ROSE-26517 format. One record per residue (C-alpha): x, y, z; residue number from 1; residue in one letter. Coordinates in Angstrom, 3 decimals, padded with zeros to 6 digits. Layout:
BEGIN
X:Y:Z:NUM:a
...
END
This chain:
BEGIN
-091.086:-046.886:049.585:1:m
-091.916:-050.453:050.524:2:k
-095.446:-049.409:051.501:3:s
-095.990:-047.652:048.147:4:r
-094.691:-050.717:046.285:5:f
-097.078:-052.976:048.225:6:s
-100.020:-050.740:047.402:7:l
-099.061:-050.707:043.721:8:l
-098.722:-054.491:043.648:9:l
-102.103:-054.889:045.365:10:t
-103.728:-052.561:042.817:11:a
-102.227:-054.483:039.906:12:l
-103.442:-057.795:041.311:13:m
-106.924:-056.369:041.856:14:l
-107.082:-054.997:038.311:15:n
-105.978:-058.370:036.928:16:s
-108.660:-060.169:038.920:17:a
-111.356:-057.763:037.724:18:l
-110.186:-058.077:034.118:19:a
-110.506:-061.867:034.334:20:a
-114.156:-061.484:035.339:21:q
-115.050:-058.988:032.620:22:e
-116.257:-060.092:029.156:23:p
-113.367:-060.474:026.742:24:s
-113.750:-058.377:023.600:25:k
-110.300:-058.437:022.080:26:k
-110.818:-060.007:018.648:27:p
-108.452:-061.453:016.120:28:e
-107.874:-059.063:013.217:29:s
-110.924:-058.983:010.941:30:g
-113.263:-060.756:013.356:31:i
-116.098:-058.646:014.832:32:p
-116.037:-057.946:018.559:33:k
-118.300:-060.096:020.720:34:v
-118.869:-060.236:024.430:35:g
-117.199:-063.337:025.866:36:c
-117.480:-064.580:029.415:37:r
-114.762:-066.950:030.606:38:r
-115.166:-069.334:033.519:39:y
-114.402:-072.799:034.836:40:e
-116.990:-075.557:035.341:41:a
-115.529:-078.703:036.854:42:g
-112.667:-079.777:034.618:43:s
-113.814:-077.554:031.745:44:w
-112.527:-074.118:030.729:45:w
-115.392:-072.330:028.982:46:i
-115.641:-069.220:026.817:47:q
-119.280:-068.196:026.413:48:q
-120.857:-065.811:023.917:49:t
-124.501:-065.154:023.034:50:d
-124.780:-068.338:020.944:51:n
-121.783:-070.536:021.775:52:f
-119.905:-072.161:024.605:53:r
-116.369:-073.097:023.557:54:v
-115.264:-075.845:025.935:55:c
-111.848:-077.371:026.487:56:t
-110.112:-079.257:029.287:57:r
-106.878:-077.420:028.524:58:n
-107.185:-073.768:029.517:59:r
-103.712:-073.015:028.169:60:h
-104.791:-073.429:024.538:61:l
-104.795:-070.237:022.498:62:d
-108.480:-070.169:021.556:63:l
-109.256:-066.521:022.279:64:d
-110.495:-065.833:018.735:65:s
-112.589:-069.007:018.373:66:l
-115.792:-067.755:020.090:67:p
-115.890:-064.656:017.860:68:a
-115.106:-066.776:014.797:69:r
-118.080:-069.027:015.592:70:c
-120.406:-066.041:015.977:71:e
-119.150:-064.569:012.703:72:m
-119.606:-067.813:010.787:73:l
-123.079:-068.350:012.197:74:r
-124.210:-064.934:010.975:75:l
-122.590:-065.399:007.594:76:k
-124.003:-068.888:006.984:77:i
-127.462:-067.761:008.099:78:s
-127.283:-064.698:005.882:79:g
-126.289:-066.648:002.769:80:v
-128.733:-069.549:003.050:81:w
-131.592:-068.156:005.136:82:l
-131.560:-064.459:004.326:83:g
-133.043:-062.431:007.151:84:a
-134.119:-065.579:009.000:85:d
-132.060:-067.497:011.511:86:g
-130.548:-064.510:013.332:87:t
-132.330:-064.929:016.691:88:d
-130.059:-066.049:019.487:89:n
-129.855:-069.781:020.039:90:w
-131.444:-071.204:023.165:91:i
-129.728:-073.368:024.195:92:p
-126.311:-072.251:023.019:93:r
-124.209:-074.458:020.771:94:c
-121.405:-076.214:022.642:95:d
-118.134:-076.357:020.711:96:v
-116.050:-079.136:022.261:97:i
-112.377:-078.708:021.427:98:v
-110.258:-081.862:021.102:99:h
-106.488:-081.733:020.891:100:t
-105.926:-085.181:019.352:101:s
-107.587:-087.897:017.285:102:l
-107.413:-090.264:020.268:103:a
-109.289:-087.821:022.509:104:e
-111.850:-087.173:019.758:105:y
-112.489:-090.886:019.177:106:q
-112.602:-091.630:022.881:107:q
-115.344:-089.042:023.314:108:t
-117.445:-089.833:020.251:109:l
-116.588:-093.471:019.533:110:g
-114.529:-095.203:016.869:111:a
-117.295:-094.751:014.283:112:s
-116.195:-091.144:013.694:113:v
-113.036:-092.528:012.073:114:g
-110.473:-089.878:011.237:115:r
-112.994:-087.096:010.660:116:s
-112.137:-083.639:011.935:117:v
-115.547:-082.455:013.093:118:g
-118.975:-083.713:014.063:119:c
-122.250:-081.856:014.614:120:a
-124.909:-083.302:016.921:121:t
-128.368:-081.926:017.610:122:m
-131.088:-083.327:019.866:123:k
-134.725:-082.618:019.111:124:v
-137.753:-082.847:021.373:125:d
-141.226:-082.121:020.056:126:g
-139.935:-080.311:016.992:127:g
-137.668:-078.082:019.060:128:r
-133.884:-078.307:019.228:129:i
-132.879:-078.864:022.852:130:v
-129.164:-079.457:022.343:131:s
-126.572:-078.197:019.844:132:r
-123.019:-079.472:019.798:133:r
-119.956:-079.428:017.573:134:i
-116.906:-081.569:018.339:135:d
-113.785:-080.345:016.575:136:i
-110.186:-081.582:016.317:137:r
-107.766:-078.692:016.396:138:i
-104.783:-080.965:015.710:139:d
-105.946:-081.265:012.088:140:a
-104.715:-078.864:009.413:141:d
-107.059:-076.018:008.413:142:h
-109.782:-077.153:010.826:143:w
-110.998:-073.569:011.260:144:e
-111.482:-073.084:007.500:145:l
-112.947:-076.475:006.622:146:d
-114.401:-078.597:009.420:147:a
-115.680:-075.745:011.581:148:l
-117.756:-073.936:008.919:149:p
-118.919:-077.295:007.503:150:h
-120.228:-078.548:010.842:151:e
-121.621:-075.175:011.830:152:l
-123.586:-075.151:008.583:153:t
-125.322:-078.350:009.733:154:h
-126.306:-076.668:013.011:155:v
-127.653:-073.566:011.264:156:v
-129.724:-075.667:008.847:157:l
-131.063:-077.873:011.637:158:a
-132.352:-074.748:013.340:159:d
-134.123:-073.645:010.143:160:r
-135.860:-077.012:009.707:161:f
-136.669:-077.554:013.397:162:n
-134.409:-080.557:013.586:163:g
-136.013:-082.466:010.710:164:r
-133.502:-084.718:008.979:165:r
-132.494:-083.231:005.647:166:l
-131.775:-085.375:002.581:167:p
-128.085:-086.338:002.900:168:p
-127.157:-084.850:-000.488:169:w
-128.569:-081.454:000.513:170:a
-127.198:-081.424:004.048:171:d
-123.667:-082.460:003.105:172:e
-123.647:-080.604:-000.203:173:g
-124.305:-077.311:001.546:174:i
-121.683:-078.192:004.150:175:g
-119.024:-078.802:001.497:176:v
-119.762:-075.437:-000.117:177:l
-118.844:-073.793:003.203:178:s
-115.354:-075.293:003.075:179:e
-112.271:-073.552:001.715:180:s
-111.443:-073.609:-001.991:181:t
-108.407:-075.761:-001.147:182:r
-110.587:-078.406:000.507:183:k
-113.131:-078.345:-002.304:184:q
-110.332:-078.939:-004.814:185:q
-109.194:-081.946:-002.783:186:i
-112.742:-083.295:-003.009:187:r
-112.810:-082.674:-006.772:188:a
-109.537:-084.596:-007.195:189:d
-110.920:-087.453:-005.115:190:a
-113.988:-087.540:-007.362:191:f
-111.739:-088.117:-010.379:192:k
-110.427:-091.233:-008.667:193:d
-114.003:-092.336:-007.951:194:s
-114.872:-091.992:-011.623:195:v
-111.890:-094.159:-012.580:196:h
-113.136:-096.812:-010.142:197:r
-116.670:-096.592:-011.500:198:g
-118.021:-095.308:-008.184:199:c
-120.359:-092.554:-009.371:200:v
-123.941:-091.765:-008.438:201:y
-126.626:-091.237:-011.020:202:r
-128.653:-088.117:-010.115:203:p
-131.717:-090.212:-009.248:204:t
-129.721:-092.459:-006.936:205:d
-128.085:-089.516:-005.186:206:l
-131.424:-087.775:-004.673:207:l
-132.968:-090.930:-003.213:208:n
-130.020:-091.770:-000.952:209:l
-131.099:-091.773:002.702:210:r
-128.120:-093.412:004.408:211:r
-124.495:-092.418:004.671:212:f
-122.728:-093.931:001.654:213:p
-120.439:-096.942:001.669:214:a
-116.720:-096.190:001.920:215:a
-116.077:-096.688:-001.802:216:g
-118.671:-094.061:-002.752:217:y
-117.917:-091.522:-000.040:218:r
-115.745:-089.196:-002.144:219:e
-118.298:-089.223:-004.957:220:a
-121.095:-088.529:-002.496:221:f
-119.530:-085.382:-001.094:222:y
-118.352:-084.003:-004.429:223:a
-121.534:-084.779:-006.369:224:q
-123.770:-083.500:-003.564:225:s
-121.932:-080.185:-003.556:226:a
-122.060:-079.999:-007.351:227:a
-125.801:-080.654:-007.336:228:l
-126.444:-077.983:-004.711:229:v
-124.304:-075.517:-006.660:230:r
-126.136:-076.311:-009.892:231:q
-129.534:-075.687:-008.322:232:l
-128.421:-072.538:-006.497:233:v
-127.156:-071.061:-009.746:234:e
-130.615:-071.492:-011.262:235:r
-132.013:-068.970:-008.780:236:s
-130.658:-068.232:-005.309:237:s
-129.506:-069.785:-002.046:238:h
-132.825:-069.002:-000.355:239:q
-134.782:-070.562:-003.231:240:q
-132.727:-073.722:-002.820:241:f
-133.645:-073.842:000.867:242:i
-137.285:-073.516:-000.200:243:h
-136.745:-076.511:-002.492:244:c
-135.343:-078.531:000.415:245:v
-138.409:-077.645:002.484:246:q
-140.670:-078.767:-000.369:247:e
-138.717:-082.020:-000.672:248:s
-139.280:-082.778:003.009:249:l
-143.006:-082.290:002.536:250:d
-143.584:-083.724:-000.945:251:d
-140.391:-085.523:-002.017:252:g
-137.525:-084.519:-004.311:253:e
-139.330:-085.164:-007.596:254:t
-142.232:-082.870:-006.757:255:a
-139.946:-080.247:-005.216:256:a
-137.662:-080.043:-008.262:257:l
-140.667:-079.709:-010.555:258:a
-142.370:-077.055:-008.437:259:a
-139.332:-074.911:-007.639:260:v
-137.087:-075.358:-010.683:261:y
-139.436:-076.734:-013.337:262:n
-137.209:-079.822:-013.535:263:i
-139.304:-082.792:-014.591:264:h
-136.491:-085.206:-015.429:265:s
-133.224:-085.850:-013.601:266:t
-131.542:-086.175:-016.996:267:n
-130.982:-082.426:-016.855:268:s
-128.824:-083.003:-013.770:269:l
-126.435:-085.459:-015.433:270:d
-123.644:-082.887:-015.235:271:g
-122.910:-084.041:-011.693:272:i
-121.608:-087.330:-013.137:273:t
-118.951:-085.533:-015.211:274:k
-115.474:-084.724:-013.890:275:v
-115.246:-081.328:-015.578:276:h
-118.655:-080.216:-014.286:277:a
-117.955:-081.319:-010.708:278:v
-114.494:-079.747:-010.784:279:t
-115.986:-076.467:-011.991:280:k
-118.674:-076.567:-009.308:281:a
-116.008:-076.999:-006.644:282:l
-113.733:-074.265:-007.969:283:s
-115.593:-071.312:-006.438:284:h
-114.937:-069.501:-003.198:285:e
-116.810:-070.838:-000.159:286:p
-120.372:-069.531:-000.035:287:v
-119.513:-067.861:003.261:288:t
-117.069:-065.533:001.469:289:t
-119.222:-064.507:-001.493:290:r
-120.478:-061.235:-000.062:291:q
-117.494:-060.463:002.166:292:q
-114.241:-062.366:002.487:293:s
-114.714:-062.942:006.206:294:l
-113.204:-066.401:006.594:295:i
-110.069:-065.451:004.727:296:a
-109.681:-062.331:006.844:297:v
-110.276:-064.291:010.029:298:a
-107.444:-066.627:009.201:299:a
-104.853:-063.863:008.931:300:e
END
């Protein structure tokens, strides 16, 4: 009896060891299955898929669904903004560095990140992206519905434009439209306060902005950028907007707006200075849920 018990225990231990080495494919409800290899590298616990490496120093965190969520969001963001493009596997993979506190996040990235929840960083060499990285704070509320898709949108766009720096209004405007409706409403409410303070961008000034805005204009910048992107997308399509961004990198915003949208005066864009227009623009579902409600399902 003792011998049979020992054999059974040995078999169970062997099966457990083999299971730990096999790719993990057990997804959260609603998230597609993906192959996921798990391993340790120094002090890091890593979950690796085709396009991501989710890295944490705390292997006891419940992050089993995060690699699949990242793969799902990447496909969805690429599909909405780039159409059939942007679906080739990333080489190198995108590292997703998971932080459990603001202190850890700031210690890694520096005090300049403030109290942000996520940060995307890409390195470019000779027009080719050689490093992709997202730092994310999982101690923040709704990080998986707001900060993660926002920052991942930056990485997807950087890949499309070979690492060229996008105009801030376009880059951040698209990122905001990937956030949840709840977060977009918070941004719309913050814009109302900006209007009361007189901190509002004229369309020309927003289009020509090339640096991150001063603190007093930050809420207006995010809200108005998203409203402007939404307004242009609704004139045609998401892919046409991306074409406009490409034209703006080559010929400037004025020429791009004229060529793509037949806009010859920014006066037609004055709606982004109005509270009701910005609020309406930020009242839609995230662009990543327009064709299928994947983010909402993933959060269940």
